N, C-alpha and C positions, 0 to 999 in steps of 0.2 A: 864282389870279380873285378879284376881290374882287367878292362879290353886291350887285345893286342890289334883287332880289325874289328870294323864297324858297319855293316851295310844296310844303304838306306833304300828302302822302294816307297812309291805312291802311286797309290790305286786311284783312279778316277771315274767316274762314267756308272755304270750299274753294275760295280761287283765280278759279277761273273758274264757279264756283257759290256766291258771298259778297256781301258788300257793299264798299263803298269809300266813304270818308268821307274828308273832306280837312277840315285841321284849323280852317277859317274858317267850317265849316259850309255854304259855299256848293253843294258838289257831295256828294252823300249819298244812295245808290243802290247798290239791288241789282244784281249784275251777273250773266249765265248764261251762258255755253256755247251757242254759235248754233246752231240746229236743224242746220244743214248739217255742224257735227263732231259730231253727235248728242246734243248738248245740246237743253235746252227752249226756247230762245230768250223772246222776251221780252223782251227787257230787253239795256242795253248791255251790251258784254261790252270787254276792252281793246283789240282793231283798230279798234273806233267809235272807242272816248274816244280813243286816236292820230290816227285819220284827222280828228276834229273840231279836236284840238289843230291838227296840222299844217297844216290849212287854213287856221286864222283864224289862226296864229302868220307862215305863207307869205305870205299877203293884206297881214297888217300889213307885213313886209319891202318886201311889191310897190309897196305904197301910201307906206312911206319913201321909195324909188329913186325913183318919180313927184315928187315933192315934192322930190325934190334934185337933178332933170335939171328942173324946172317943166315939169312933163306931167301935165296934168286929165285923171284918168280921172272916167268918169263911167259906173254903173253895171256896175263889174267884180266879176268874182269868179272865187275857185279853189274849184276840187273837187281832193278827196284820193282815190285809191279803194287803199287799204290792204291787200293780197295776206296772206294767209300759207301754206306751205307745207313741203316736208319739205325739210331740210339733207341734203345730200352726208355719209355717212357719220352719219347720225342728228343728231337734236333738230330743230326746227325755223327756221324764218328767215324776213324779211318782204322784202315788192317792196311799193315805192310810186311812183303815178302820179301824179302834180300836173297839174289840168287848168286853164289858166289863160285866162278870157275877157275881153279888154278894146275893149270897142265902141266904132267912131269911132276906135281908133290901127291905124297901117299893119301888116302881120304881121313886118315885120322890124323894125320897133321894140317891138312888142308882144314878140317874143320876147328883143332884147335888156332889157328892162323884166324878164322874167321871170327871164333869166340873171342877171342883177344880185341879184334878190332871190333866187335859190339861192345866190349868195356870201354875202349875210347874212342870212338867216334862221335863228334857234339851231336848227329841226328840220335841216335841211339840213347843217349844220354837223357837227350831234351825226352823225348819217348817214352821210356822206359818207365812202367808203371800205369802210365795213360793210354796208349795202344796198342796193339797185339801187333808184335815184329818176331818173325819168325828169319831166322838164318839160316840157307842151307845150301851143302856144300854140292854140285852136280859136277856132272864131266862135259856138259853142253847144253 
């Protein structure tokens, strides 16, 4: 693959209770284990960062698909829910639910756009076959 963009980040400290910074300095934050996992909470964690990145990336793919199909989207949104749970045989795994809201677009057309975005999105392509990802179109 020939890269058109490269993002770099460094984690220091104790992983989930440490610090992350990107090479350009745009993201520079402490990370904390969420309270639900026995940590202190109060700061981003890897799952929150993944959810934010996936939502934004998928929304961008959705916008691109709509432009290609000459469909005008207004007030669209994509929410990402990332769950962390135990994996059979040990370790942990992720699951993702993407909630797509396309006001004014008929449900069948909205689902077709979301399905096409799921084929285009780099996050979807990276996770396909590795974790469960559900794409749902909702009214809100």
